[in-house]
N, C-alpha and C positions, 0 to 999 in steps of 0.2 A: 254689887247693887241688886236689890230687888226691884222687879217691876210691879206695876199694878197687877191685881189678882186677874187671871183669865176671865173670870165670869164679868168683870166690868167692861172688857174691851169690845163686847157686842155692841155696846152703846154707840162706838164709833163706826162700826161696820164689820159685820163678821167676813172671814175669809171666803172668797167666791163671790161675793156681793159687788156691785157696781163700782166700788171704789177701789177694789182689788184689780185694777185694770192691767191688761197685758200691753205691750208696747204698741203705741198707736202705729198701725198699718196705713200707710197713705195710698192713695188710688193706684200709684204705679207701683206699688208692692215693695217700695225701700223701706226699710226701719231700722231701728238703733239694735244692735246686737249686743246680748247679754255676755259680757267677757270681763266683768270687774267682780272677783271674789272678796273675801272677808279681809285677807290681808291687803290688798288694793285699797279697799274702801277706808279701813283703819287708817292706812298710809295717808290718803287724801285728807282724813280729819287731823291727825297729829301735824303733818307737815304744813297746813293751811293756818294751824294754830301758833304752833311754835316756829315762827319766821323771825323777822327783824325785831319785832317787839322785844323779845326776851334779852335780846343784846344791848338794848337801849334804855329799857324801862328802869333797872336799878338805880342808873344815875338820878333820873327825874324823880324817882319816889324818894331816894335819900335824901335829895335837896328839899321836896316839898311836905314830906310827911315824916321821915326818919325811920328808925327802927320799927316804927308803928306800921311801917309798910308790910311787914310780915303778918299783921292782923287784916289789913286791906286785902292782901292775895287770898287767906283764908276765906273771908266772907266773900269776895268775888267768886271763888271757888265754889262756896257752897250755893251760891246764887245760882250760878251756870249749871249746876247739878239739876236744877228744875227745868230749865230751858233745855237741857240735854234730855231729860226724860221726856219732854213735850215731843221734841224731834223724833226722837226713838219710836215713839207710839204712833204719831200721826204718819211718820215716814214708812211704816209697815202696813199701815190701812190705807194710804193714798200714793202709792209706789209709781207717780209720775214725774216725767222728767221736769227739774224746775223747782221742786221742793214746796216751799211756803206757799207758792200760788194756789196750788190745788186746794190747799186746807181752808184758807180764808174764803176762796169761792165757793167751797162746798159749804161752809159756815154761813157766810152772810152774803154771798152773791156775786155778781160780776164786777161792781165797782170796788169792792174789798179786794178781789181776786186782780184787779187790774193796778190798783194803788200798790198791792204786794209786789207784783212782778216789776213794774215800772220802778220802784224805789229800790229792790234788790237789784236789778240789772245796772241802774246807774251807779250803784255803790261799789259793784263789781268791777266795771269799765273804767270809773274814774280812780277806784282806790288802786287797780293795778299799776296807774302811773306814780302814785307814791310808793308802792312795794319796789318798781323797779329803779326809783330814785334810792332806795335804800341799798339795794345791790350796787350801785354805782358809787354810793358813799363809802363803801368799804373796798372798794377796788385800787384807789391809788397808792394804798399799801403795797399793793403787787404791780401797778402800773403807775408810776409816778408821772408820766406825762398828763394823766387824767387830772391831777390836781391844779384846780384854777381854769381849767379850758372847758367852758361850758359847751362849746360847740362840740367839742369830742365826747363829751359826757353824753350829751342828747344824741349823738349817733350812735354810741355803745347801748344807750336805755332803748332806742327804737329798734336797734339790730336784736336786742334779746327779746323783745315783745314778739317779733315777727318769727323769729326762729322757732320759739316756744309753740306761737300759735301753728306754725306748719307741723311741728310735732304732734299736736292735738288733732290736726286735720288728718293727719294720715292714720288715725286709729285712736280710740280712747284707750286701747291696751298700751300704746306707747306712752302715753302721758302718765298712766297709772304705773308703769313699770317705773318709770323715772322718780315717780312719789316712793315708790318702795324703796330704790337705791338711796334716796336722799333721806328717807327715814333712818335708815340704819348708819349712812355716813354722818348725819348731822346729830343724832340723838348721842352717840358713843361718847364723844369728847366732852359734851355737857353732862352726862352721867358721872364721867370721871372728874370733872370739874366741881361738880356739885358735891360728890363725896369728899373730896380734898378740902373743900370749904367746910363740910360740916367737921370734918376731923381737925381741922385748926380752929374750931369754934372757941371764941373768947367771950363769955358774958359783959365782959366791960366794955366792948364794942356796942351794946345794946343802950349804953347809958349815956345821955338820957334816951328814954325809950319813946318818949311822946314830945320832942323838942318844941312843936308847934301846936301840941294841944289835941285833944280827940277831935276838935273841929275839923283838922286837916284830913280824917280819915274818908270822909265823901269824896273830898278831891283825888285822894289815891285809889281808890275804888274806881272812879272816872277814869285814870289812866289806865289801869288794868284789864277794862273791859276790852279793849281793844285787842289785847292778848288772847281772848277767848273768841273773836270773830273767827267763825269757821267752824263751830263745834256741829253745825248744822251740815256739814258738807256732804255726809254720805247720801243724804236726802237727794240730792240736786240731778245726779246722774240715774236715779232709780230705775228707770228703763234698760240701763246697761248693767244693772247690777244681778248677778246669779242669787237665785233665792233670795228675793228682796225681804220678804216677810220675817227671815232671821236675820239675814246679812246687815240691813240697815240699821236695826236694832243694836245688836252686837257690834258692830262699827261704831256707833254712835257712843255707845258706853265704853268701848275699850280706848276708842281715841281721846274721849273727855278723861278718863282715868289716866291713861299716860302722859297727856299733856299737862294735867293738874299735878302729877307727881313729880315732874321734871320742873315746873314753876315753883312749886313749894320748897323743894329741895334747893334750888338755886336761891330763892328768896332767903331762906335761914342760912344758908351757907355763906352768901355773900355778906350779908348783915353782921353775921358772926365773927367772920374772919378778917374783915376791913374796917376801919375806922370809918364812920358814915360821912365825915368830912371828904375823904379821900374817895368814896365812891361817889359822891356828889359833884366832885371836881374832874371826874374822869369822863371822856367822850366814848372809851370802850371799856366799861366797868368789868365785865366778863373776861376779857384778855387781862386785865389788871388782877383779877383773882386768880387766873390761871399762872401767870407770872410770878406772883407771889407765893402761891402754894405749890406750884409744879414746876417752875422755871420756865424759860424763854421758848423750849420746844413745844410746850403745852399752850403757852400763849400764842405762837404762831399757829398751831393746830385750830385753836378757838377761832382765831382771824379768817382762816381759811374756811371752818364749818359756818361762820358767818354769812359769808357769800355764796356758800353751797344752800344753807337754809333759806335765804331770801330767794335764790332761784327756785326753790322749791315751792314756796309759798306763791310766788309770781305764777310757775307752771300750773299750781293748783287753781288759783283764781282765773286764770286765762280759761283752764276748761271748764270752770263754773260758769264764767260769763257767756259761753257759747251755748250752755244748755238752760240757763235760768229762763230765758223767754220762750223755750220750744213748746210747753205744754199750752201757753197761753195764745201763741201764734197759731197752733193748730186749732184753738176753739173759736178763732176769729176775733180774739180780745187783744192782739197786738200784732205787731209787722209781720205779715205772712211770710216774706221771704226768709225770716228769722227761724222759721219751722222746718226748712228745706234740708233734707237728710243727703249726704253725697252718695249717689250709687254705687260708687266703687268702695269707699272708705267707712260707710255707713256711720258719718258723723255730723253733726251739726255745721258743716263747714261755713256757711253765710255768716251765722251767729258767731262764731270764732273770728271770722275776717273782721266783720264791724266792730266787735268788741276791742280787737287788736287797732283798729282805725281809730276809735274813741279814745282808747289810751294814748295813742300816739300824738293826737290832736292835742291832750292836755299837756303832756310833754314839750310840746311847742311852745305852749303858753309859758311853762317854766323856763324858756330860755331868755325871758325878759325878767329884768331885775326885781320890778313890782310884783310879778306873780311868783317868782320864786320866794320872796319874803312870805307869801301866804301858802307855803308848803304844809305847815302843820295845820292851817285852816282846812286843806284839801282832806287831811286825814281825818280831822273830825268830822267833816262834811259825809264822808265815805260811810265813816262809823255810825252817825246818825240815821243814813240812808239804810243801813244794814240792821239797826233796831227796830226799824218800823215793821219788816217783816216779822222779827221776832214778837213783837208786842200783837200782831194779829194772828200770830201762830198760838200764842198763848189764850188769846181770847176764843180762837177757834175751839183748842182743846177744852175750854171751858163749856161751851156751848154744845158741843159734840159729845162730852162725856159726862160722867156722873159720879157721886160719892167722892172717893180718895182722887179720882181724875182731876174735879174739879178744885179740890185743895192744891193738888200740884200745879194746875193753870193759875190758880189766884195767886200763889207765890212767885210763879215765873213772871206773870204779868207785872205784878208790883217791882220786882226786880228790874225788870227791863225799862219799865217807866222810870225808876230811880236811875238808870245808866243813860236815858235819854236826857233827862235832867241835868246830868254831870257833862253832856256835851256843851253845854252854854248856850246862852240866847242867840249867839251870832250863827253858830252852825244850825240851830234849831230855826231859824227864821230862813236861811238859805234851803234848807232841806225841805221845809213846807212849802216854798217857793218853787222848788223844782218839783214836788209832788203836784201843786197846783198847776204848772206849766202841762203836766201830762194830762190833765183831764179832759182838754178838747180832742185830745187823740182817742180817749176811751168814748167820747160820744160818737166821734166818727167812726170807731170801729163798730160800736152798737148800732148805729142807724144802718151802716153797710150791711151788717148781719141780718137785721130786720127786714131791709129790702130784698135781699136773697131768699130769706124764709117766704 
């Protein structure tokens, strides 16, 4: 993947300019530590992307779209290529902890910056409850007592959230090392299953190719967008990344490429190796593919991998949730305690703990039957809130760039706008309501900063 020409990058800000900021040093001298290398940043992107969705999406796509879902995967991957370029370029020019906030604020001012950090932070903290529920959803296969015991499921979910929160409080290197381990443990079975699926490919399984018509394609793409959530992950811990000008860009591209290769191989392999009605009826379609092509041992490995991958995604988004608000809080545009860096571990400990507390509160709501039924709604709400920063980042890239950069930004903006449309009216209404709910906080922060000035 070629980047935009270097001569155009000056439109965003040359190296050494105020946009190329070093880690913010607080008055007490405590700062974040640059300990994340290229492998760690790439692992953060890949594992945040390739989580629970890859294990469950094939069934939904087979049911709603059919084999045409292969096209939906390809088109979504193409759209997210432009989103990845936006983050790869802006992340190298605005290497501040929190990622999209810095881009939106630099391009459009404090209000846009606040809307970005507020929606992105809510998406991460609320979304973590959905991710840990996915982990627990696979666990009964290995711990039968969990099946039907909602209290035990809640206890396990909360325990996992706080254990991983502690891991990340102790140091960014611990959270990132866990992502690296999960990257290799989680990808290997998926690669094997994808390869076996391709080896057992039968074109007859693709007939009829579009059982619901081409009109089902947008719905399929809307489902797949959730799988690409996290492509921006390398930009969030920017002040903890070594050589951010190079590492963030490469990690974003490498992570996008690896995730996309896995997605496309599995999409083609499962659609070609299994009958569409069998995929649609399965609660664990990848395990079914593994059982059909490689036997029970491989199916068990895929089930274990699903738990490991979901844990990795949860770990990655807990890491992200603690860092998303740091820069905004340092700038006086968000809750100040969330900017505090632990004097010993050099991590945003308060932000990590608050994020874990919010996820636990959402899990508490899921104990009630009526809220449990709204689980899918929580997923789409978190997705909508994640797409808002993507939209503002694309708009910022258009405003701050020129030439080919603006073409890339326009395509990314149009694609993200289409993805937001796919979230549905209900998720959009609730998402916009949550964004509006944050506006009084913005006015309070602004007035307090003005008073201090």
